[in-house]
The first five atom37 places (N, CA, C, CB, O) and aatype in JSON, in Angstrom:
{
  "aatype": [12, 15, 0, 13, 15, 0, 13, 3, 17, 10, 16, 13, 10, 16, 9, 10, 10, 10, 16, 13, 15, 10, 13, 10, 19, 9, 16, 7, 0, 13, 16, 0, 18, 13, 7, 15, 7, 11, 15, 1, 11, 9, 7, 19, 7, 10, 10, 19, 7, 7, 10, 19, 19, 7, 0, 10, 17, 0, 17, 18, 0, 7, 14, 13, 15, 15, 15, 19, 2, 10, 19, 2, 9, 9, 19, 6, 15, 9, 7, 19, 9, 10, 0, 0, 19, 9, 7, 0, 0, 0, 0, 9, 7, 10, 13, 10, 10, 0, 9, 12, 11, 15],
  "atom_mask": [
    [1, 1, 1, 1, 1],
    [1, 1, 1, 1, 1],
    [1, 1, 1, 1, 1],
    [1, 1, 1, 1, 1],
    [1, 1, 1, 1, 1],
    [1, 1, 1, 1, 1],
    [1, 1, 1, 1, 1],
    [1, 1, 1, 1, 1],
    [1, 1, 1, 1, 1],
    [1, 1, 1, 1, 1],
    [1, 1, 1, 1, 1],
    [1, 1, 1, 1, 1],
    [1, 1, 1, 1, 1],
    [1, 1, 1, 1, 1],
    [1, 1, 1, 1, 1],
    [1, 1, 1, 1, 1],
    [1, 1, 1, 1, 1],
    [1, 1, 1, 1, 1],
    [1, 1, 1, 1, 1],
    [1, 1, 1, 1, 1],
    [1, 1, 1, 1, 1],
    [1, 1, 1, 1, 1],
    [1, 1, 1, 1, 1],
    [1, 1, 1, 1, 1],
    [1, 1, 1, 1, 1],
    [1, 1, 1, 1, 1],
    [1, 1, 1, 1, 1],
    [1, 1, 1, 0, 1],
    [1, 1, 1, 1, 1],
    [1, 1, 1, 1, 1],
    [1, 1, 1, 1, 1],
    [1, 1, 1, 1, 1],
    [1, 1, 1, 1, 1],
    [1, 1, 1, 1, 1],
    [1, 1, 1, 0, 1],
    [1, 1, 1, 1, 1],
    [1, 1, 1, 0, 1],
    [1, 1, 1, 1, 1],
    [1, 1, 1, 1, 1],
    [1, 1, 1, 1, 1],
    [1, 1, 1, 1, 1],
    [1, 1, 1, 1, 1],
    [1, 1, 1, 0, 1],
    [1, 1, 1, 1, 1],
    [1, 1, 1, 0, 1],
    [1, 1, 1, 1, 1],
    [1, 1, 1, 1, 1],
    [1, 1, 1, 1, 1],
    [1, 1, 1, 0, 1],
    [1, 1, 1, 0, 1],
    [1, 1, 1, 1, 1],
    [1, 1, 1, 1, 1],
    [1, 1, 1, 1, 1],
    [1, 1, 1, 0, 1],
    [1, 1, 1, 1, 1],
    [1, 1, 1, 1, 1],
    [1, 1, 1, 1, 1],
    [1, 1, 1, 1, 1],
    [1, 1, 1, 1, 1],
    [1, 1, 1, 1, 1],
    [1, 1, 1, 1, 1],
    [1, 1, 1, 0, 1],
    [1, 1, 1, 1, 1],
    [1, 1, 1, 1, 1],
    [1, 1, 1, 1, 1],
    [1, 1, 1, 1, 1],
    [1, 1, 1, 1, 1],
    [1, 1, 1, 1, 1],
    [1, 1, 1, 1, 1],
    [1, 1, 1, 1, 1],
    [1, 1, 1, 1, 1],
    [1, 1, 1, 1, 1],
    [1, 1, 1, 1, 1],
    [1, 1, 1, 1, 1],
    [1, 1, 1, 1, 1],
    [1, 1, 1, 1, 1],
    [1, 1, 1, 1, 1],
    [1, 1, 1, 1, 1],
    [1, 1, 1, 0, 1],
    [1, 1, 1, 1, 1],
    [1, 1, 1, 1, 1],
    [1, 1, 1, 1, 1],
    [1, 1, 1, 1, 1],
    [1, 1, 1, 1, 1],
    [1, 1, 1, 1, 1],
    [1, 1, 1, 1, 1],
    [1, 1, 1, 0, 1],
    [1, 1, 1, 1, 1],
    [1, 1, 1, 1, 1],
    [1, 1, 1, 1, 1],
    [1, 1, 1, 1, 1],
    [1, 1, 1, 1, 1],
    [1, 1, 1, 0, 1],
    [1, 1, 1, 1, 1],
    [1, 1, 1, 1, 1],
    [1, 1, 1, 1, 1],
    [1, 1, 1, 1, 1],
    [1, 1, 1, 1, 1],
    [1, 1, 1, 1, 1],
    [1, 1, 1, 1, 1],
    [1, 1, 1, 1, 1],
    [1, 1, 1, 1, 1]
  ],
  "atom_positions": [
    [[0.85, -1.18, 0.0], [0.0, 0.0, 0.0], [0.89, 1.23, 0.0], [-0.96, 0.0, 1.22], [1.83, 1.33, 0.79]],
    [[0.6, 2.15, -0.86], [1.4, 3.37, -0.95], [0.74, 4.48, -0.13], [1.57, 3.81, -2.42], [-0.48, 4.65, -0.14]],
    [[1.59, 5.21, 0.57], [1.09, 6.34, 1.34], [0.99, 7.55, 0.43], [2.0, 6.64, 2.55], [1.74, 7.67, -0.55]],
    [[0.08, 8.44, 0.74], [-0.03, 9.66, -0.04], [0.33, 10.84, 0.85], [-1.47, 9.83, -0.63], [0.25, 10.74, 2.07]],
    [[0.72, 11.92, 0.26], [1.11, 13.11, 1.01], [-0.13, 13.96, 1.26], [2.19, 13.92, 0.24], [-0.63, 14.64, 0.36]],
    [[-0.61, 13.92, 2.48], [-1.84, 14.66, 2.81], [-1.63, 16.16, 2.78], [-2.36, 14.24, 4.18], [-2.59, 16.92, 2.71]],
    [[-0.37, 16.6, 2.84], [-0.12, 18.04, 2.85], [0.32, 18.58, 1.49], [0.93, 18.36, 3.87], [0.68, 19.75, 1.38]],
    [[0.28, 17.73, 0.47], [0.38, 18.25, -0.88], [-0.88, 19.07, -1.09], [0.53, 17.09, -1.97], [-1.97, 18.62, -0.75]],
    [[-0.76, 20.27, -1.65], [-1.88, 21.2, -1.64], [-3.09, 20.67, -2.4], [-1.47, 22.51, -2.23], [-4.22, 20.92, -1.97]],
    [[-2.9, 19.95, -3.51], [-4.06, 19.41, -4.23], [-4.7, 18.25, -3.47], [-3.64, 18.95, -5.63], [-5.93, 18.11, -3.46]],
    [[-3.87, 17.42, -2.84], [-4.42, 16.33, -2.04], [-5.18, 16.89, -0.85], [-3.29, 15.39, -1.56], [-6.28, 16.44, -0.54]],
    [[-4.58, 17.86, -0.17], [-5.23, 18.48, 0.99], [-6.55, 19.12, 0.59], [-4.3, 19.51, 1.63], [-7.56, 18.96, 1.27]],
    [[-6.54, 19.86, -0.52], [-7.75, 20.52, -0.99], [-8.82, 19.51, -1.39], [-7.43, 21.43, -2.16], [-10.01, 19.72, -1.13]],
    [[-8.4, 18.41, -2.01], [-9.36, 17.37, -2.38], [-10.01, 16.76, -1.15], [-8.68, 16.27, -3.2], [-11.23, 16.6, -1.1]],
    [[-9.21, 16.41, -0.15], [-9.76, 15.83, 1.08], [-10.67, 16.83, 1.77], [-8.62, 15.4, 2.03], [-11.75, 16.47, 2.23]],
    [[-10.24, 18.09, 1.84], [-11.04, 19.11, 2.5], [-12.38, 19.3, 1.81], [-10.28, 20.43, 2.54], [-13.42, 19.29, 2.48]],
    [[-12.38, 19.48, 0.5], [-13.63, 19.76, -0.21], [-14.56, 18.55, -0.27], [-13.32, 20.23, -1.61], [-15.77, 18.7, -0.15]],
    [[-14.0, 17.37, -0.46], [-14.86, 16.19, -0.52], [-15.43, 15.84, 0.85], [-14.09, 15.01, -1.07], [-16.57, 15.38, 0.95]],
    [[-14.66, 16.05, 1.92], [-15.19, 15.84, 3.27], [-16.26, 16.89, 3.58], [-14.06, 15.9, 4.32], [-17.31, 16.58, 4.14]],
    [[-15.99, 18.14, 3.2], [-16.95, 19.22, 3.39], [-18.26, 18.9, 2.68], [-16.38, 20.54, 2.88], [-19.34, 19.03, 3.25]],
    [[-18.14, 18.48, 1.42], [-19.36, 18.2, 0.66], [-20.09, 16.97, 1.21], [-19.03, 17.99, -0.81], [-21.32, 16.95, 1.25]],
    [[-19.35, 15.95, 1.64], [-19.98, 14.76, 2.21], [-20.78, 15.11, 3.47], [-18.91, 13.7, 2.55], [-21.91, 14.66, 3.62]],
    [[-20.19, 15.9, 4.36], [-20.9, 16.24, 5.58], [-22.04, 17.22, 5.33], [-19.93, 16.81, 6.59], [-23.03, 17.21, 6.06]],
    [[-21.92, 18.07, 4.31], [-23.06, 18.91, 3.93], [-24.21, 18.05, 3.44], [-22.65, 19.93, 2.85], [-25.37, 18.31, 3.77]],
    [[-23.91, 17.04, 2.65], [-24.96, 16.14, 2.16], [-25.61, 15.41, 3.32], [-24.38, 15.12, 1.14], [-26.84, 15.31, 3.39]],
    [[-24.81, 14.89, 4.24], [-25.34, 14.14, 5.38], [-26.21, 15.04, 6.27], [-24.19, 13.52, 6.21], [-27.33, 14.68, 6.61]],
    [[-25.68, 16.21, 6.65], [-26.44, 17.09, 7.53], [-27.66, 17.67, 6.81], [-25.56, 18.21, 8.05], [-28.71, 17.89, 7.43]],
    [[-27.51, 17.94, 5.51], [-28.65, 18.44, 4.74], [-29.76, 17.42, 4.64], [0.0, 0.0, 0.0], [-30.94, 17.76, 4.81]],
    [[-29.41, 16.17, 4.38], [-30.42, 15.12, 4.3], [-31.1, 14.92, 5.65], [-29.79, 13.8, 3.83], [-32.32, 14.75, 5.72]],
    [[-30.32, 14.94, 6.72], [-30.86, 14.79, 8.07], [-31.83, 15.93, 8.39], [-29.72, 14.75, 9.11], [-32.93, 15.71, 8.9]],
    [[-31.42, 17.16, 8.08], [-32.26, 18.33, 8.37], [-33.51, 18.35, 7.48], [-31.46, 19.62, 8.17], [-34.6, 18.69, 7.95]],
    [[-33.34, 17.99, 6.22], [-34.49, 17.99, 5.31], [-35.5, 16.92, 5.71], [-34.03, 17.78, 3.86], [-36.71, 17.12, 5.57]],
    [[-35.02, 15.78, 6.19], [-35.93, 14.69, 6.55], [-36.65, 14.96, 7.87], [-35.17, 13.37, 6.63], [-37.86, 14.78, 7.97]],
    [[-35.9, 15.39, 8.88], [-36.48, 15.54, 10.21], [-36.97, 16.96, 10.49], [-35.46, 15.14, 11.25], [-37.72, 17.17, 11.45]],
    [[-36.58, 17.93, 9.69], [-36.98, 19.31, 9.94], [-38.39, 19.6, 9.46], [0.0, 0.0, 0.0], [-39.06, 18.75, 8.86]],
    [[-38.82, 20.8, 9.75], [-40.13, 21.23, 9.26], [-40.05, 22.69, 8.89], [-41.25, 20.98, 10.33], [-39.31, 23.46, 9.51]],
    [[-40.81, 23.07, 7.88], [-40.88, 24.46, 7.48], [-39.57, 25.01, 6.97], [0.0, 0.0, 0.0], [-38.99, 24.49, 6.01]],
    [[-39.1, 26.08, 7.62], [-37.89, 26.76, 7.19], [-36.65, 25.87, 7.32], [-37.71, 28.03, 8.0], [-35.78, 25.9, 6.45]],
    [[-36.56, 25.09, 8.38], [-35.39, 24.23, 8.56], [-35.32, 23.15, 7.48], [-35.41, 23.59, 9.95], [-34.23, 22.74, 7.09]],
    [[-36.46, 22.69, 7.0], [-36.48, 21.7, 5.91], [-35.91, 22.31, 4.64], [-37.91, 21.19, 5.67], [-35.16, 21.66, 3.91]],
    [[-36.26, 23.57, 4.36], [-35.72, 24.27, 3.19], [-34.21, 24.47, 3.32], [-36.42, 25.62, 2.99], [-33.47, 24.33, 2.34]],
    [[-33.76, 24.81, 4.51], [-32.32, 24.96, 4.75], [-31.61, 23.62, 4.54], [-32.06, 25.5, 6.19], [-30.53, 23.58, 3.96]],
    [[-32.22, 22.55, 5.0], [-31.64, 21.22, 4.8], [-31.51, 20.87, 3.34], [0.0, 0.0, 0.0], [-30.5, 20.3, 2.92]],
    [[-32.51, 21.19, 2.55], [-32.44, 20.94, 1.11], [-31.32, 21.78, 0.49], [-33.81, 21.26, 0.42], [-30.6, 21.31, -0.39]],
    [[-31.18, 23.02, 0.94], [-30.1, 23.88, 0.46], [-28.73, 23.31, 0.78], [0.0, 0.0, 0.0], [-27.83, 23.33, -0.05]],
    [[-28.57, 22.81, 2.01], [-27.3, 22.18, 2.4], [-27.03, 20.94, 1.56], [-27.32, 21.81, 3.89], [-25.9, 20.72, 1.11]],
    [[-28.05, 20.14, 1.34], [-27.93, 18.92, 0.54], [-27.5, 19.25, -0.88], [-29.25, 18.15, 0.52], [-26.56, 18.65, -1.41]],
    [[-28.17, 20.2, -1.49], [-27.83, 20.59, -2.87], [-26.44, 21.23, -2.91], [-28.9, 21.57, -3.44], [-25.66, 20.96, -3.83]],
    [[-26.12, 22.06, -1.94], [-24.8, 22.69, -1.88], [-23.69, 21.65, -1.78], [0.0, 0.0, 0.0], [-22.67, 21.77, -2.45]],
    [[-23.88, 20.65, -0.94], [-22.89, 19.58, -0.82], [-22.71, 18.8, -2.1], [0.0, 0.0, 0.0], [-21.59, 18.47, -2.48]],
    [[-23.81, 18.51, -2.77], [-23.73, 17.8, -4.04], [-23.02, 18.63, -5.1], [-25.13, 17.42, -4.53], [-22.22, 18.1, -5.88]],
    [[-23.3, 19.93, -5.14], [-22.67, 20.8, -6.13], [-21.17, 20.91, -5.87], [-23.31, 22.2, -6.11], [-20.38, 20.78, -6.81]],
    [[-20.77, 21.15, -4.62], [-19.34, 21.27, -4.3], [-18.61, 19.98, -4.64], [-19.13, 21.63, -2.82], [-17.55, 20.01, -5.25]],
    [[-19.17, 18.84, -4.24], [-18.53, 17.55, -4.53], [-18.45, 17.26, -6.01], [0.0, 0.0, 0.0], [-17.43, 16.78, -6.5]],
    [[-19.52, 17.55, -6.73], [-19.53, 17.28, -8.18], [-18.56, 18.2, -8.92], [-20.94, 17.45, -8.74], [-17.85, 17.75, -9.82]],
    [[-18.52, 19.47, -8.55], [-17.6, 20.39, -9.22], [-16.14, 20.01, -8.98], [-17.84, 21.81, -8.74], [-15.34, 20.03, -9.91]],
    [[-15.81, 19.67, -7.74], [-14.41, 19.31, -7.47], [-14.06, 17.98, -8.14], [-14.17, 19.21, -5.96], [-12.96, 17.84, -8.68]],
    [[-14.97, 17.02, -8.12], [-14.69, 15.74, -8.79], [-14.54, 15.94, -10.29], [-15.82, 14.73, -8.5], [-13.7, 15.3, -10.92]],
    [[-15.34, 16.84, -10.87], [-15.23, 17.12, -12.29], [-13.91, 17.8, -12.61], [-16.39, 18.0, -12.75], [-13.26, 17.47, -13.6]],
    [[-13.51, 18.75, -11.75], [-12.25, 19.46, -11.98], [-11.05, 18.55, -11.77], [-12.16, 20.68, -11.04], [-10.14, 18.52, -12.6]],
    [[-11.04, 17.8, -10.68], [-9.87, 17.0, -10.33], [-9.88, 15.62, -10.97], [-9.78, 16.86, -8.83], [-8.88, 14.9, -10.9]],
    [[-10.97, 15.25, -11.59], [-11.07, 13.91, -12.18], [-10.26, 13.75, -13.45], [0.0, 0.0, 0.0], [-9.03, 13.7, -13.39]],
    [[-10.89, 13.68, -14.58], [-10.18, 13.37, -15.81], [-9.36, 14.53, -16.36], [-11.16, 12.94, -16.85], [-8.53, 14.32, -17.25]],
    [[-9.55, 15.75, -15.85], [-8.88, 16.9, -16.42], [-7.58, 17.27, -15.72], [-9.79, 18.07, -16.4], [-6.85, 18.14, -16.19]],
    [[-7.28, 16.63, -14.61], [-6.07, 16.95, -13.87], [-5.22, 15.71, -13.69], [-6.41, 17.57, -12.5], [-5.66, 14.74, -13.07]],
    [[-4.02, 15.73, -14.23], [-3.14, 14.57, -14.1], [-2.37, 14.6, -12.79], [-2.18, 14.52, -15.27], [-1.75, 13.6, -12.43]],
    [[-2.4, 15.73, -12.06], [-1.63, 15.82, -10.82], [-2.38, 15.26, -9.62], [-1.26, 17.26, -10.55], [-1.79, 15.11, -8.55]],
    [[-3.65, 14.93, -9.76], [-4.44, 14.39, -8.66], [-4.99, 13.04, -9.08], [-5.59, 15.36, -8.25], [-5.72, 12.93, -10.06]],
    [[-4.64, 12.0, -8.31], [-5.21, 10.68, -8.53], [-6.44, 10.59, -7.63], [-4.17, 9.52, -8.21], [-6.36, 10.12, -6.5]],
    [[-7.57, 11.04, -8.15], [-8.77, 11.23, -7.34], [-9.27, 9.94, -6.7], [-9.86, 11.82, -8.19], [-9.63, 9.95, -5.53]],
    [[-9.29, 8.86, -7.44], [-9.79, 7.6, -6.9], [-8.93, 7.14, -5.73], [-9.84, 6.51, -7.99], [-9.45, 6.72, -4.7]],
    [[-7.61, 7.21, -5.88], [-6.7, 6.81, -4.82], [-6.87, 7.69, -3.59], [-5.25, 6.86, -5.31], [-6.89, 7.2, -2.46]],
    [[-7.0, 8.99, -3.81], [-7.17, 9.92, -2.69], [-8.48, 9.65, -1.97], [-7.12, 11.38, -3.18], [-8.52, 9.66, -0.74]],
    [[-9.55, 9.42, -2.7], [-10.85, 9.17, -2.08], [-10.8, 7.88, -1.26], [-11.96, 9.09, -3.14], [-11.27, 7.86, -0.12]],
    [[-10.25, 6.82, -1.83], [-10.19, 5.54, -1.12], [-9.36, 5.66, 0.15], [-9.6, 4.44, -2.02], [-9.78, 5.22, 1.22]],
    [[-8.18, 6.27, 0.05], [-7.34, 6.4, 1.24], [-7.92, 7.39, 2.24], [-5.94, 6.85, 0.83], [-7.76, 7.2, 3.45]],
    [[-8.6, 8.44, 1.76], [-9.23, 9.4, 2.67], [-10.37, 8.76, 3.45], [-9.74, 10.6, 1.88], [-10.54, 9.03, 4.63]],
    [[-11.14, 7.91, 2.78], [-12.22, 7.2, 3.47], [-11.64, 6.33, 4.59], [-13.03, 6.33, 2.49], [-12.21, 6.26, 5.67]],
    [[-10.52, 5.68, 4.33], [-9.87, 4.89, 5.36], [-9.41, 5.73, 6.53], [0.0, 0.0, 0.0], [-9.59, 5.34, 7.69]],
    [[-8.83, 6.88, 6.25], [-8.36, 7.78, 7.31], [-9.54, 8.32, 8.11], [-7.54, 8.93, 6.72], [-9.51, 8.33, 9.34]],
    [[-10.58, 8.77, 7.41], [-11.76, 9.31, 8.11], [-12.45, 8.23, 8.93], [-12.75, 9.91, 7.09], [-12.89, 8.48, 10.05]],
    [[-12.55, 7.01, 8.38], [-13.16, 5.9, 9.1], [-12.38, 5.59, 10.37], [-13.24, 4.66, 8.21], [-12.98, 5.37, 11.43]],
    [[-11.06, 5.56, 10.27], [-10.23, 5.3, 11.45], [-10.42, 6.4, 12.5], [-8.75, 5.2, 11.06], [-10.5, 6.12, 13.7]],
    [[-10.5, 7.66, 12.05], [-10.7, 8.78, 12.99], [-12.07, 8.7, 13.66], [-10.55, 10.11, 12.26], [-12.19, 8.96, 14.85]],
    [[-13.1, 8.36, 12.89], [-14.46, 8.27, 13.46], [-14.54, 7.11, 14.46], [-15.5, 8.08, 12.34], [-15.15, 7.26, 15.51]],
    [[-13.94, 5.97, 14.13], [-13.95, 4.83, 15.06], [-13.21, 5.19, 16.34], [-13.33, 3.58, 14.4], [-13.67, 4.87, 17.43]],
    [[-12.06, 5.84, 16.2], [-11.3, 6.25, 17.39], [-12.07, 7.25, 18.24], [0.0, 0.0, 0.0], [-12.08, 7.14, 19.46]],
    [[-12.7, 8.23, 17.58], [-13.48, 9.22, 18.32], [-14.69, 8.59, 19.0], [-13.93, 10.35, 17.37], [-15.0, 8.92, 20.14]],
    [[-15.37, 7.68, 18.29], [-16.54, 7.0, 18.88], [-16.13, 6.15, 20.08], [-17.23, 6.13, 17.83], [-16.85, 6.11, 21.08]],
    [[-15.0, 5.48, 19.98], [-14.53, 4.67, 21.11], [-14.2, 5.56, 22.31], [-13.28, 3.85, 20.69], [-14.53, 5.22, 23.45]],
    [[-13.56, 6.69, 22.06], [-13.22, 7.6, 23.15], [-14.47, 8.2, 23.78], [-12.3, 8.72, 22.65], [-14.57, 8.3, 25.01]],
    [[-15.43, 8.6, 22.96], [-16.68, 9.16, 23.48], [-17.45, 8.09, 24.25], [-17.55, 9.73, 22.33], [-18.02, 8.37, 25.31]],
    [[-17.48, 6.88, 23.72], [-18.14, 5.78, 24.42], [-17.51, 5.5, 25.77], [0.0, 0.0, 0.0], [-18.22, 5.31, 26.76]],
    [[-16.19, 5.48, 25.83], [-15.49, 5.27, 27.09], [-15.76, 6.41, 28.07], [-13.97, 5.13, 26.86], [-15.96, 6.19, 29.26]],
    [[-15.78, 7.63, 27.55], [-16.1, 8.8, 28.38], [-17.51, 8.69, 28.96], [-15.96, 10.09, 27.56], [-17.7, 8.9, 30.16]],
    [[-18.49, 8.36, 28.11], [-19.87, 8.24, 28.59], [-20.03, 7.1, 29.58], [-20.8, 8.03, 27.42], [-20.76, 7.22, 30.56]],
    [[-19.34, 6.0, 29.33], [-19.38, 4.87, 30.26], [-18.82, 5.27, 31.62], [-18.6, 3.67, 29.7], [-19.4, 4.94, 32.65]],
    [[-17.7, 5.99, 31.61], [-17.09, 6.41, 32.87], [-17.98, 7.41, 33.61], [-15.71, 7.03, 32.61], [-18.09, 7.34, 34.83]],
    [[-18.59, 8.32, 32.89], [-19.46, 9.33, 33.52], [-20.72, 8.68, 34.06], [-19.82, 10.43, 32.51], [-21.16, 9.03, 35.16]],
    [[-21.31, 7.75, 33.33], [-22.56, 7.13, 33.76], [-22.35, 6.18, 34.93], [-23.21, 6.39, 32.59], [-23.26, 5.98, 35.74]],
    [[-21.18, 5.59, 35.02], [-20.92, 4.67, 36.13], [-20.57, 5.39, 37.42], [-19.8, 3.72, 35.77], [-20.67, 4.81, 38.5]],
    [[-20.16, 6.67, 37.32], [-19.75, 7.38, 38.55], [-20.92, 8.07, 39.22], [-18.68, 8.41, 38.23], [-20.75, 8.7, 40.26]]
  ]
}
């Protein structure tokens, strides 16, 4: 497995924008589904905004840029984000367990 340079500016920007767009889509879908009235409209706006940002960056960095291996960056970024989320969830779970037992 080859490591990638997360601080190469194009790699960093790709991870930043794709993570930003992913979480906008997730929070927008959540808000649009569970919200009502004005908050539902805001959720739809977040959802569409996340899709637009992700699609524009994927279009720009995909077949038109030879300096960014988008598929490799996405796969490795998902692994890094997954590891961070699992670590954070384990720490929060341990914290809640300790607080609830005391």
